[in-house]
Backbone of each chain as nested JSON, in Angstrom:
{
  "chains": [
    {"id": "A", "residues": [
      {"number": 1, "name": "MET", "atoms": {"N": [-7.384, -1.511, 13.216], "CA": [-6.528, -2.225, 12.338], "C": [-5.3, -2.752, 12.545]}},
      {"number": 2, "name": "ASN", "atoms": {"N": [-4.529, -3.698, 12.341], "CA": [-3.62, -4.246, 12.365], "C": [-2.496, -3.866, 11.389]}},
      {"number": 3, "name": "LYS", "atoms": {"N": [-1.305, -4.083, 11.836], "CA": [-0.111, -4.036, 10.947], "C": [0.805, -5.477, 10.654]}},
      {"number": 4, "name": "TYR", "atoms": {"N": [0.936, -5.537, 9.28], "CA": [1.591, -6.776, 9.095], "C": [2.911, -6.616, 8.347]}},
      {"number": 5, "name": "SER", "atoms": {"N": [3.929, -7.313, 8.237], "CA": [5.053, -7.198, 7.535], "C": [4.726, -8.152, 6.421]}},
      {"number": 6, "name": "ALA", "atoms": {"N": [4.753, -8.063, 5.203], "CA": [4.631, -9.267, 4.143], "C": [5.942, -9.404, 3.501]}},
      {"number": 7, "name": "GLU", "atoms": {"N": [6.356, -10.628, 3.01], "CA": [7.34, -11.035, 2.243], "C": [6.8, -11.577, 0.727]}},
      {"number": 8, "name": "ILE", "atoms": {"N": [7.039, -11.211, -0.242], "CA": [6.748, -12.034, -1.462], "C": [7.831, -12.256, -2.226]}},
      {"number": 9, "name": "ARG", "atoms": {"N": [8.145, -13.642, -2.366], "CA": [9.032, -14.562, -3.348], "C": [8.506, -14.667, -4.37]}},
      {"number": 10, "name": "ILE", "atoms": {"N": [9.348, -14.007, -5.629], "CA": [8.65, -14.652, -6.822], "C": [9.672, -15.035, -7.463]}},
      {"number": 11, "name": "VAL", "atoms": {"N": [9.598, -16.122, -7.932], "CA": [10.435, -17.07, -8.528], "C": [9.756, -17.461, -10.122]}},
      {"number": 12, "name": "LEU", "atoms": {"N": [10.714, -17.963, -10.698], "CA": [10.429, -18.365, -12.274], "C": [9.884, -19.658, -11.968]}},
      {"number": 13, "name": "ARG", "atoms": {"N": [8.734, -20.14, -12.9], "CA": [8.036, -21.271, -12.95], "C": [8.889, -22.665, -13.473]}},
      {"number": 14, "name": "ASN", "atoms": {"N": [8.868, -23.556, -12.792], "CA": [9.796, -24.676, -13.463], "C": [9.711, -24.769, -14.873]}},
      {"number": 15, "name": "GLY", "atoms": {"N": [10.611, -25.091, -15.669], "CA": [10.485, -25.149, -17.009], "C": [10.899, -23.686, -18.061]}},
      {"number": 16, "name": "ILE", "atoms": {"N": [10.482, -22.634, -16.886], "CA": [11.142, -21.518, -17.668], "C": [12.607, -21.291, -17.681]}},
      {"number": 17, "name": "LEU", "atoms": {"N": [13.2, -20.946, -18.83], "CA": [14.619, -20.576, -18.678], "C": [15.089, -19.621, -17.857]}},
      {"number": 18, "name": "ASP", "atoms": {"N": [15.841, -19.735, -16.72], "CA": [16.612, -18.83, -15.944], "C": [17.847, -18.037, -16.464]}},
      {"number": 19, "name": "ALA", "atoms": {"N": [17.715, -17.412, -17.506], "CA": [19.208, -16.815, -18.211], "C": [19.995, -16.203, -17.411]}},
      {"number": 20, "name": "GLN", "atoms": {"N": [19.522, -15.412, -16.073], "CA": [20.302, -14.797, -15.237], "C": [20.973, -15.779, -14.238]}},
      {"number": 21, "name": "GLY", "atoms": {"N": [20.322, -16.737, -14.058], "CA": [20.985, -18.084, -13.075], "C": [21.951, -18.545, -13.792]}},
      {"number": 22, "name": "LYS", "atoms": {"N": [21.719, -18.844, -15.212], "CA": [22.643, -19.908, -15.931], "C": [24.144, -18.78, -16.218]}},
      {"number": 23, "name": "THR", "atoms": {"N": [23.788, -17.47, -16.448], "CA": [25.078, -16.486, -16.412], "C": [25.887, -16.492, -15.284]}},
      {"number": 24, "name": "ILE", "atoms": {"N": [24.982, -16.48, -14.067], "CA": [25.587, -16.507, -12.63], "C": [26.271, -17.7, -12.343]}},
      {"number": 25, "name": "GLU", "atoms": {"N": [25.76, -18.795, -12.779], "CA": [26.551, -20.258, -12.811], "C": [27.912, -20.401, -13.25]}},
      {"number": 26, "name": "SER", "atoms": {"N": [27.605, -19.702, -14.853], "CA": [29.113, -19.825, -15.271], "C": [30.043, -18.869, -14.951]}},
      {"number": 27, "name": "SER", "atoms": {"N": [29.636, -17.723, -14.433], "CA": [30.492, -16.806, -13.558], "C": [30.874, -17.488, -12.383]}},
      {"number": 28, "name": "LEU", "atoms": {"N": [30.34, -18.449, -11.775], "CA": [30.825, -18.899, -10.456], "C": [31.928, -19.826, -10.613]}},
      {"number": 29, "name": "ARG", "atoms": {"N": [31.552, -20.43, -11.964], "CA": [32.489, -21.421, -12.438], "C": [33.897, -20.904, -12.741]}},
      {"number": 30, "name": "SER", "atoms": {"N": [33.821, -19.881, -13.535], "CA": [35.213, -19.022, -13.772], "C": [35.813, -18.56, -12.349]}},
      {"number": 31, "name": "LEU", "atoms": {"N": [35.087, -18.174, -11.54], "CA": [35.661, -17.604, -10.6], "C": [35.964, -18.778, -9.491]}},
      {"number": 32, "name": "ASP", "atoms": {"N": [36.223, -19.888, -9.682], "CA": [36.439, -21.258, -9.08], "C": [35.374, -21.456, -7.626]}},
      {"number": 33, "name": "PHE", "atoms": {"N": [34.481, -21.665, -8.378], "CA": [33.563, -21.961, -7.255], "C": [32.556, -23.176, -7.894]}},
      {"number": 34, "name": "PRO", "atoms": {"N": [33.144, -24.115, -8.127], "CA": [32.369, -25.226, -9.052], "C": [31.56, -26.089, -8.226]}},
      {"number": 35, "name": "GLN", "atoms": {"N": [31.774, -25.804, -7.031], "CA": [30.705, -26.292, -5.89], "C": [29.438, -25.747, -5.669]}},
      {"number": 36, "name": "LEU", "atoms": {"N": [29.065, -24.642, -6.659], "CA": [27.951, -24.016, -6.399], "C": [27.12, -24.137, -7.856]}},
      {"number": 37, "name": "THR", "atoms": {"N": [26.167, -24.825, -7.729], "CA": [25.358, -25.098, -9.146], "C": [23.79, -24.827, -8.978]}},
      {"number": 38, "name": "ASN", "atoms": {"N": [23.172, -24.952, -10.19], "CA": [21.626, -25.221, -10.098], "C": [21.376, -23.772, -9.274]}},
      {"number": 39, "name": "VAL", "atoms": {"N": [21.856, -22.432, -10.181], "CA": [21.458, -21.183, -9.579], "C": [19.986, -20.844, -10.152]}},
      {"number": 40, "name": "LYS", "atoms": {"N": [19.417, -20.345, -9.2], "CA": [18.097, -19.777, -9.614], "C": [17.776, -18.523, -9.036]}},
      {"number": 41, "name": "VAL", "atoms": {"N": [17.452, -17.28, -9.842], "CA": [17.192, -15.939, -9.404], "C": [15.756, -15.468, -9.329]}},
      {"number": 42, "name": "GLY", "atoms": {"N": [15.638, -14.852, -8.362], "CA": [14.08, -14.356, -8.108], "C": [14.523, -13.047, -7.455]}},
      {"number": 43, "name": "LYS", "atoms": {"N": [13.018, -12.567, -7.152], "CA": [12.743, -11.536, -6.527], "C": [12.222, -11.563, -5.337]}},
      {"number": 44, "name": "VAL", "atoms": {"N": [12.353, -10.722, -4.282], "CA": [11.838, -10.717, -3.101], "C": [11.589, -9.319, -2.661]}},
      {"number": 45, "name": "ILE", "atoms": {"N": [10.002, -9.274, -2.544], "CA": [9.574, -7.897, -2.075], "C": [8.992, -8.131, -0.583]}},
      {"number": 46, "name": "ASN", "atoms": {"N": [9.251, -6.979, -0.032], "CA": [8.942, -6.551, 1.551], "C": [8.117, -5.588, 1.497]}},
      {"number": 47, "name": "LEU", "atoms": {"N": [6.95, -5.566, 1.97], "CA": [6.007, -4.181, 2.403], "C": [5.106, -4.428, 3.636]}},
      {"number": 48, "name": "GLN", "atoms": {"N": [4.519, -3.148, 3.82], "CA": [3.918, -3.218, 5.277], "C": [2.244, -3.433, 4.89]}},
      {"number": 49, "name": "VAL", "atoms": {"N": [1.534, -3.9, 5.449], "CA": [0.06, -4.182, 5.144], "C": [-0.91, -3.61, 6.477]}},
      {"number": 50, "name": "GLU", "atoms": {"N": [-1.877, -2.78, 5.972], "CA": [-2.682, -2.529, 7.242], "C": [-4.028, -3.159, 7.187]}},
      {"number": 51, "name": "ALA", "atoms": {"N": [-4.576, -4.071, 7.878], "CA": [-5.615, -4.78, 7.597], "C": [-6.242, -4.957, 8.695]}},
      {"number": 52, "name": "GLU", "atoms": {"N": [-7.666, -5.563, 8.894], "CA": [-8.292, -6.104, 9.952], "C": [-7.637, -7.223, 10.58]}},
      {"number": 53, "name": "ASP", "atoms": {"N": [-7.468, -8.243, 9.653], "CA": [-6.888, -9.347, 10.45], "C": [-6.168, -9.937, 9.321]}},
      {"number": 54, "name": "GLU", "atoms": {"N": [-5.379, -10.927, 9.735], "CA": [-4.439, -11.984, 9.034], "C": [-4.968, -12.218, 7.391]}},
      {"number": 55, "name": "THR", "atoms": {"N": [-6.119, -12.646, 7.653], "CA": [-6.823, -13.648, 6.209], "C": [-7.05, -12.309, 5.458]}},
      {"number": 56, "name": "SER", "atoms": {"N": [-7.439, -11.154, 5.741], "CA": [-7.571, -10.065, 4.662], "C": [-6.493, -9.268, 4.253]}},
      {"number": 57, "name": "ALA", "atoms": {"N": [-5.154, -9.137, 5.394], "CA": [-4.045, -8.963, 4.836], "C": [-3.387, -9.885, 3.651]}},
      {"number": 58, "name": "LYS", "atoms": {"N": [-3.715, -11.278, 3.771], "CA": [-3.196, -12.394, 3.087], "C": [-3.91, -11.84, 1.682]}},
      {"number": 59, "name": "LYS", "atoms": {"N": [-5.235, -11.606, 1.685], "CA": [-5.643, -11.177, 0.546], "C": [-5.55, -10.147, -0.129]}},
      {"number": 60, "name": "LEU", "atoms": {"N": [-5.302, -9.102, 0.26], "CA": [-4.92, -7.912, -0.369], "C": [-3.456, -8.207, -0.924]}},
      {"number": 61, "name": "VAL", "atoms": {"N": [-2.466, -8.88, 0.008], "CA": [-1.097, -9.183, -0.869], "C": [-1.351, -10.111, -2.086]}},
      {"number": 62, "name": "ASP", "atoms": {"N": [-2.096, -11.005, -2.057], "CA": [-2.416, -11.984, -3.006], "C": [-3.095, -11.261, -4.116]}},
      {"number": 63, "name": "ASN", "atoms": {"N": [-3.816, -10.483, -3.975], "CA": [-4.687, -9.589, -5.105], "C": [-3.551, -8.916, -5.613]}},
      {"number": 64, "name": "ALA", "atoms": {"N": [-2.511, -7.946, -4.967], "CA": [-1.746, -6.943, -5.48], "C": [-0.66, -8.001, -6.321]}},
      {"number": 65, "name": "SER", "atoms": {"N": [-0.104, -9.412, -5.589], "CA": [0.703, -9.93, -6.344], "C": [0.315, -10.566, -7.793]}},
      {"number": 66, "name": "LYS", "atoms": {"N": [-1.058, -10.665, -7.912], "CA": [-1.743, -11.184, -9.388], "C": [-1.66, -10.072, -10.145]}},
      {"number": 67, "name": "LYS", "atoms": {"N": [-2.115, -8.755, -9.743], "CA": [-2.453, -7.918, -10.565], "C": [-1.133, -6.994, -10.992]}},
      {"number": 68, "name": "LEU", "atoms": {"N": [-0.015, -6.846, -9.898], "CA": [1.11, -5.891, -10.462], "C": [2.46, -6.463, -10.212]}},
      {"number": 69, "name": "LEU", "atoms": {"N": [2.729, -7.344, -9.035], "CA": [3.909, -7.916, -8.69], "C": [4.682, -8.657, -9.314]}},
      {"number": 70, "name": "ALA", "atoms": {"N": [3.614, -9.93, -9.549], "CA": [4.032, -11.074, -10.59], "C": [3.478, -11.461, -11.674]}},
      {"number": 71, "name": "ASN", "atoms": {"N": [4.524, -11.918, -12.385], "CA": [3.703, -12.176, -14.15], "C": [3.492, -13.725, -13.97]}},
      {"number": 72, "name": "THR", "atoms": {"N": [2.02, -13.87, -13.587], "CA": [1.881, -15.189, -13.177], "C": [1.776, -16.326, -14.397]}},
      {"number": 73, "name": "ILE", "atoms": {"N": [2.221, -15.843, -15.657], "CA": [2.615, -16.595, -16.528], "C": [3.557, -17.556, -16.468]}},
      {"number": 74, "name": "ILE", "atoms": {"N": [4.892, -16.65, -16.342], "CA": [6.023, -17.39, -16.104], "C": [6.535, -17.543, -14.676]}},
      {"number": 75, "name": "GLU", "atoms": {"N": [5.746, -16.85, -13.701], "CA": [6.383, -16.852, -12.573], "C": [5.288, -17.371, -11.182]}},
      {"number": 76, "name": "ASP", "atoms": {"N": [6.074, -17.878, -10.278], "CA": [5.018, -18.284, -9.264], "C": [5.434, -17.586, -7.973]}},
      {"number": 77, "name": "TYR", "atoms": {"N": [4.619, -17.088, -7.085], "CA": [5.062, -16.457, -5.716], "C": [4.469, -17.114, -4.381]}},
      {"number": 78, "name": "PHE", "atoms": {"N": [5.099, -16.629, -3.555], "CA": [5.11, -17.279, -2.07], "C": [4.763, -15.974, -1.111]}},
      {"number": 79, "name": "ILE", "atoms": {"N": [3.873, -16.242, -0.453], "CA": [3.681, -15.029, 0.53], "C": [3.916, -15.489, 2.07]}},
      {"number": 80, "name": "THR", "atoms": {"N": [4.635, -14.562, 2.874], "CA": [4.768, -14.998, 4.277], "C": [4.466, -13.679, 4.82]}},
      {"number": 81, "name": "LEU", "atoms": {"N": [3.552, -13.825, 5.648], "CA": [2.931, -12.539, 6.666], "C": [3.395, -12.564, 7.969]}},
      {"number": 82, "name": "THR", "atoms": {"N": [3.919, -11.624, 8.687], "CA": [4.454, -11.361, 10.274], "C": [3.492, -10.447, 10.68]}},
      {"number": 83, "name": "LYS", "atoms": {"N": [2.877, -10.615, 11.857], "CA": [2.222, -9.37, 12.46], "C": [3.065, -8.545, 13.078]}},
      {"number": 84, "name": "VAL", "atoms": {"N": [2.938, -7.257, 13.1], "CA": [4.21, -6.147, 13.522], "C": [3.45, -5.627, 14.882]}},
      {"number": 85, "name": "GLU", "atoms": {"N": [3.821, -5.722, 15.892], "CA": [3.474, -5.036, 16.907], "C": [3.132, -3.583, 17.096]}}
    ]},
    {"id": "B", "residues": [
      {"number": 1, "name": "MET", "atoms": {"N": [31.094, -35.958, 0.801], "CA": [30.471, -34.715, 0.336], "C": [29.249, -34.723, 0.779]}},
      {"number": 2, "name": "ASN", "atoms": {"N": [28.778, -33.513, 1.22], "CA": [27.085, -33.481, 1.598], "C": [26.574, -32.229, 0.478]}},
      {"number": 3, "name": "LYS", "atoms": {"N": [25.134, -32.272, 0.531], "CA": [24.89, -31.62, -0.493], "C": [24.101, -30.395, 0.333]}},
      {"number": 4, "name": "TYR", "atoms": {"N": [24.145, -29.202, 0.26], "CA": [22.983, -28.265, 0.829], "C": [22.455, -27.347, -0.269]}},
      {"number": 5, "name": "SER", "atoms": {"N": [21.102, -27.064, 0.262], "CA": [20.337, -25.888, -0.638], "C": [20.791, -24.6, 0.022]}},
      {"number": 6, "name": "ALA", "atoms": {"N": [21.154, -23.762, -0.542], "CA": [21.46, -22.328, -0.025], "C": [20.502, -21.281, -0.686]}},
      {"number": 7, "name": "GLU", "atoms": {"N": [19.802, -20.23, 0.316], "CA": [19.05, -19.349, -0.403], "C": [19.921, -17.859, -0.108]}},
      {"number": 8, "name": "ILE", "atoms": {"N": [20.066, -16.843, -0.812], "CA": [20.783, -15.706, -0.494], "C": [19.685, -14.679, -0.857]}},
      {"number": 9, "name": "ARG", "atoms": {"N": [19.257, -14.001, 0.467], "CA": [18.402, -12.678, 0.056], "C": [19.203, -11.682, -0.041]}},
      {"number": 10, "name": "ILE", "atoms": {"N": [19.295, -10.661, -0.878], "CA": [19.843, -9.7, -1.249], "C": [19.209, -8.261, -1.133]}},
      {"number": 11, "name": "VAL", "atoms": {"N": [19.214, -7.371, -0.212], "CA": [18.558, -6.285, -0.208], "C": [19.602, -4.987, 0.015]}},
      {"number": 12, "name": "LEU", "atoms": {"N": [18.7, -3.99, -0.563], "CA": [19.406, -2.724, -0.574], "C": [19.611, -2.31, 1.213]}},
      {"number": 13, "name": "ARG", "atoms": {"N": [20.821, -1.866, 1.243], "CA": [21.251, -1.387, 2.76], "C": [20.472, -0.287, 3.069]}},
      {"number": 14, "name": "ASN", "atoms": {"N": [19.775, -0.198, 4.266], "CA": [19.279, 1.194, 4.803], "C": [20.026, 2.511, 4.162]}},
      {"number": 15, "name": "GLY", "atoms": {"N": [18.886, 3.567, 4.122], "CA": [19.558, 4.822, 3.557], "C": [19.777, 4.847, 2.034]}},
      {"number": 16, "name": "ILE", "atoms": {"N": [19.868, 3.658, 1.183], "CA": [19.97, 3.611, -0.115], "C": [18.601, 3.576, -0.891]}},
      {"number": 17, "name": "LEU", "atoms": {"N": [18.265, 4.559, -1.809], "CA": [17.01, 4.964, -2.283], "C": [16.635, 3.457, -3.074]}},
      {"number": 18, "name": "ASP", "atoms": {"N": [15.507, 3.061, -2.659], "CA": [14.874, 2.014, -3.606], "C": [13.83, 2.442, -4.684]}},
      {"number": 19, "name": "ALA", "atoms": {"N": [14.487, 2.985, -5.839], "CA": [13.565, 3.529, -6.811], "C": [12.656, 2.618, -7.169]}},
      {"number": 20, "name": "GLN", "atoms": {"N": [12.805, 1.393, -7.485], "CA": [11.905, 0.252, -7.999], "C": [10.886, 0.058, -6.863]}},
      {"number": 21, "name": "GLY", "atoms": {"N": [11.34, -0.013, -5.797], "CA": [10.129, -0.022, -4.496], "C": [9.154, 1.391, -4.649]}},
      {"number": 22, "name": "LYS", "atoms": {"N": [9.569, 2.394, -4.921], "CA": [8.983, 3.635, -5.001], "C": [8.033, 3.799, -5.727]}},
      {"number": 23, "name": "THR", "atoms": {"N": [8.388, 2.953, -6.91], "CA": [7.589, 2.954, -8.374], "C": [6.64, 2.279, -8.04]}},
      {"number": 24, "name": "ILE", "atoms": {"N": [6.996, 0.912, -7.3], "CA": [5.846, -0.345, -7.372], "C": [4.596, 0.171, -6.278]}},
      {"number": 25, "name": "GLU", "atoms": {"N": [5.103, 0.954, -5.019], "CA": [4.483, 1.653, -4.078], "C": [3.318, 2.627, -4.545]}},
      {"number": 26, "name": "SER", "atoms": {"N": [3.864, 3.647, -5.559], "CA": [3.007, 4.516, -6.434], "C": [1.991, 3.752, -7.175]}},
      {"number": 27, "name": "SER", "atoms": {"N": [2.625, 2.422, -8.011], "CA": [1.452, 1.877, -8.616], "C": [0.385, 1.128, -7.872]}},
      {"number": 28, "name": "LEU", "atoms": {"N": [0.902, 0.546, -6.493], "CA": [-0.107, -0.086, -5.908], "C": [-1.05, 0.948, -5.389]}},
      {"number": 29, "name": "ARG", "atoms": {"N": [-0.67, 2.545, -5.184], "CA": [-1.778, 3.191, -4.591], "C": [-2.677, 3.619, -6.114]}},
      {"number": 30, "name": "SER", "atoms": {"N": [-2.025, 3.679, -7.146], "CA": [-3.188, 3.977, -8.664], "C": [-4.015, 2.803, -8.722]}},
      {"number": 31, "name": "LEU", "atoms": {"N": [-3.95, 1.565, -8.23], "CA": [-4.527, 0.371, -8.208], "C": [-5.302, 0.161, -7.222]}},
      {"number": 32, "name": "ASP", "atoms": {"N": [-5.435, 1.059, -6.317], "CA": [-6.33, 1.045, -5.161], "C": [-5.812, -0.096, -3.981]}},
      {"number": 33, "name": "PHE", "atoms": {"N": [-4.489, 0.022, -3.786], "CA": [-3.909, -0.969, -2.78], "C": [-3.254, 0.036, -1.839]}},
      {"number": 34, "name": "PRO", "atoms": {"N": [-4.118, 1.203, -1.35], "CA": [-3.061, 2.17, -0.325], "C": [-2.789, 1.407, 1.082]}},
      {"number": 35, "name": "GLN", "atoms": {"N": [-3.414, 0.276, 1.353], "CA": [-3.023, -0.18, 2.571], "C": [-1.629, -0.974, 2.676]}},
      {"number": 36, "name": "LEU", "atoms": {"N": [-0.977, -0.932, 1.079], "CA": [0.327, -1.468, 1.024], "C": [1.377, -0.602, 0.888]}},
      {"number": 37, "name": "THR", "atoms": {"N": [2.301, -0.414, 1.649], "CA": [3.124, 0.553, 1.741], "C": [4.724, 0.11, 1.917]}},
      {"number": 38, "name": "ASN", "atoms": {"N": [5.494, 1.156, 2.307], "CA": [6.81, 0.98, 2.535], "C": [7.34, -0.36, 1.574]}},
      {"number": 39, "name": "VAL", "atoms": {"N": [7.108, -0.551, 0.421], "CA": [7.914, -1.366, -0.516], "C": [9.25, -1.527, -0.603]}},
      {"number": 40, "name": "LYS", "atoms": {"N": [10.141, -2.554, -0.279], "CA": [11.263, -2.767, -0.688], "C": [11.707, -4.092, -1.685]}},
      {"number": 41, "name": "VAL", "atoms": {"N": [12.415, -3.605, -2.59], "CA": [12.621, -4.679, -3.534], "C": [14.207, -5.412, -3.518]}},
      {"number": 42, "name": "GLY", "atoms": {"N": [14.134, -6.477, -3.322], "CA": [15.666, -7.309, -3.326], "C": [15.589, -8.603, -4.374]}},
      {"number": 43, "name": "LYS", "atoms": {"N": [16.624, -9.39, -4.09], "CA": [16.815, -10.354, -4.997], "C": [16.71, -11.562, -4.201]}},
      {"number": 44, "name": "VAL", "atoms": {"N": [16.605, -12.766, -4.693], "CA": [16.772, -13.877, -3.882], "C": [17.502, -14.963, -4.953]}},
      {"number": 45, "name": "ILE", "atoms": {"N": [18.479, -15.301, -4.646], "CA": [19.313, -16.524, -5.297], "C": [19.286, -17.843, -4.754]}},
      {"number": 46, "name": "ASN", "atoms": {"N": [18.831, -18.869, -5.265], "CA": [18.713, -20.354, -4.767], "C": [19.716, -20.887, -5.385]}},
      {"number": 47, "name": "LEU", "atoms": {"N": [20.569, -21.723, -4.544], "CA": [21.591, -22.668, -5.461], "C": [21.979, -23.896, -4.532]}},
      {"number": 48, "name": "GLN", "atoms": {"N": [22.405, -24.775, -5.088], "CA": [22.892, -25.884, -4.449], "C": [24.443, -26.05, -3.934]}},
      {"number": 49, "name": "VAL", "atoms": {"N": [24.877, -26.49, -3.141], "CA": [26.236, -26.197, -2.504], "C": [26.798, -27.629, -2.395]}},
      {"number": 50, "name": "GLU", "atoms": {"N": [27.907, -27.939, -2.97], "CA": [28.609, -29.526, -2.239], "C": [29.874, -28.963, -1.645]}},
      {"number": 51, "name": "ALA", "atoms": {"N": [29.781, -29.713, -0.339], "CA": [30.758, -29.265, 0.635], "C": [30.737, -30.312, 1.701]}},
      {"number": 52, "name": "GLU", "atoms": {"N": [32.023, -30.359, 2.461], "CA": [32.185, -31.001, 3.276], "C": [30.989, -31.177, 4.563]}},
      {"number": 53, "name": "ASP", "atoms": {"N": [30.961, -29.952, 5.185], "CA": [30.102, -29.738, 6.302], "C": [29.474, -28.307, 6.032]}},
      {"number": 54, "name": "GLU", "atoms": {"N": [28.544, -28.129, 7.127], "CA": [27.702, -26.977, 6.89], "C": [28.478, -25.805, 6.982]}},
      {"number": 55, "name": "THR", "atoms": {"N": [29.723, -25.647, 7.736], "CA": [30.62, -24.445, 7.874], "C": [31.203, -24.034, 6.791]}},
      {"number": 56, "name": "SER", "atoms": {"N": [31.663, -25.242, 5.931], "CA": [32.425, -24.797, 4.895], "C": [31.59, -24.52, 3.576]}},
      {"number": 57, "name": "ALA", "atoms": {"N": [30.149, -24.984, 3.566], "CA": [29.307, -24.838, 2.786], "C": [28.79, -23.138, 2.964]}},
      {"number": 58, "name": "LYS", "atoms": {"N": [28.894, -22.835, 4.132], "CA": [28.321, -21.4, 4.346], "C": [29.629, -20.237, 3.847]}},
      {"number": 59, "name": "LYS", "atoms": {"N": [30.701, -20.863, 4.3], "CA": [31.913, -20.194, 3.761], "C": [32.058, -20.004, 2.275]}},
      {"number": 60, "name": "LEU", "atoms": {"N": [31.842, -21.015, 1.625], "CA": [31.663, -20.834, 0.057], "C": [30.752, -19.911, -0.408]}},
      {"number": 61, "name": "VAL", "atoms": {"N": [29.574, -19.862, 0.117], "CA": [28.469, -19.071, -0.375], "C": [28.679, -17.667, 0.099]}},
      {"number": 62, "name": "ASP", "atoms": {"N": [29.118, -17.398, 1.316], "CA": [29.51, -16.147, 1.553], "C": [30.619, -15.719, 1.008]}},
      {"number": 63, "name": "ASN", "atoms": {"N": [31.504, -16.45, 0.428], "CA": [32.697, -15.782, -0.328], "C": [32.042, -15.439, -2.005]}},
      {"number": 64, "name": "ALA", "atoms": {"N": [31.372, -16.244, -2.368], "CA": [30.666, -16.055, -3.571], "C": [29.831, -14.919, -3.449]}},
      {"number": 65, "name": "SER", "atoms": {"N": [29.261, -14.569, -2.356], "CA": [28.123, -13.667, -2.008], "C": [29.004, -12.303, -2.214]}},
      {"number": 66, "name": "LYS", "atoms": {"N": [30.028, -12.248, -1.586], "CA": [31.095, -11.062, -1.548], "C": [31.7, -10.867, -2.902]}},
      {"number": 67, "name": "LYS", "atoms": {"N": [32.267, -11.749, -3.707], "CA": [32.679, -11.453, -4.82], "C": [31.83, -11.365, -6.059]}},
      {"number": 68, "name": "LEU", "atoms": {"N": [30.566, -11.992, -6.201], "CA": [30.091, -12.115, -7.17], "C": [28.317, -11.405, -6.886]}},
      {"number": 69, "name": "LEU", "atoms": {"N": [27.883, -12.089, -6.123], "CA": [26.154, -12.006, -6.174], "C": [25.731, -10.49, -5.789]}},
      {"number": 70, "name": "ALA", "atoms": {"N": [26.485, -10.358, -4.481], "CA": [26.101, -8.946, -3.907], "C": [26.849, -7.715, -4.013]}},
      {"number": 71, "name": "ASN", "atoms": {"N": [26.447, -6.563, -4.195], "CA": [27.338, -5.483, -4.453], "C": [27.263, -4.954, -2.643]}},
      {"number": 72, "name": "THR", "atoms": {"N": [28.584, -5.41, -2.174], "CA": [28.318, -5.356, -0.731], "C": [28.613, -3.508, -0.231]}},
      {"number": 73, "name": "ILE", "atoms": {"N": [28.444, -2.967, -1.102], "CA": [28.646, -1.188, -0.794], "C": [27.351, -0.729, -0.802]}},
      {"number": 74, "name": "ILE", "atoms": {"N": [26.234, -1.237, -1.53], "CA": [25.011, -0.782, -1.385], "C": [24.087, -1.925, -0.863]}},
      {"number": 75, "name": "GLU", "atoms": {"N": [24.439, -3.312, -0.737], "CA": [23.62, -4.4, -0.476], "C": [23.882, -4.963, 0.451]}},
      {"number": 76, "name": "ASP", "atoms": {"N": [22.843, -5.428, 1.544], "CA": [23.153, -6.582, 2.427], "C": [22.819, -7.927, 2.262]}},
      {"number": 77, "name": "TYR", "atoms": {"N": [23.491, -8.906, 2.142], "CA": [22.659, -10.317, 1.884], "C": [22.704, -11.187, 3.299]}},
      {"number": 78, "name": "PHE", "atoms": {"N": [21.63, -12.149, 3.201], "CA": [21.367, -13.071, 4.181], "C": [21.442, -14.596, 3.761]}},
      {"number": 79, "name": "ILE", "atoms": {"N": [22.193, -15.367, 4.22], "CA": [22.2, -16.699, 3.723], "C": [21.356, -17.678, 4.663]}},
      {"number": 80, "name": "THR", "atoms": {"N": [20.431, -18.269, 4.102], "CA": [20.057, -19.573, 4.583], "C": [20.281, -21.026, 3.987]}},
      {"number": 81, "name": "LEU", "atoms": {"N": [20.761, -21.748, 4.937], "CA": [21.394, -23.149, 4.443], "C": [20.397, -24.287, 5.186]}},
      {"number": 82, "name": "THR", "atoms": {"N": [20.212, -25.16, 3.972], "CA": [19.436, -26.68, 4.293], "C": [19.93, -27.717, 3.792]}},
      {"number": 83, "name": "LYS", "atoms": {"N": [20.244, -28.562, 4.868], "CA": [20.913, -30.131, 4.23], "C": [19.605, -30.635, 3.254]}},
      {"number": 84, "name": "VAL", "atoms": {"N": [20.356, -31.082, 2.379], "CA": [19.599, -31.783, 1.278], "C": [20.128, -33.361, 1.124]}},
      {"number": 85, "name": "GLU", "atoms": {"N": [18.935, -34.328, 1.448], "CA": [19.202, -35.687, 1.773], "C": [19.613, -36.046, 0.663]}}
    ]}
  ]
}
């Protein structure tokens, strides 16, 4: 068995209102950061995977993302895998 | 003025209890994903920066992270900048 470190970035799909992002953007303006715009807020989940190989590790994380981690109706997710020695 | 795309990853500092991560981990076990462990949940914020150069863009994002985006008592943040053409 090999160990992998996985990172899943979960962001709202295009066209879905990002209320948290809008709020942060208006707070940034009030705090005198008008140069920072177009704020999008997402989640990042890091976890460890035990699997035979990279393909099955990716499949596991993909399944878990679909079933539990992401709400695929309104969210997109992106998986990055790194082998841990 | 140049445009940069910034990504700020905000994660709990080591030693701070990640209750959300623990909950996800136990849900993963119930859903028959015992190969996925050590779950950590963080935030990822994407935004656009207008600045003279990369150094001042980074400074702006760093200041905004300290003042608004991250709670530096319990959270660490990591900034990635990319130039936008």
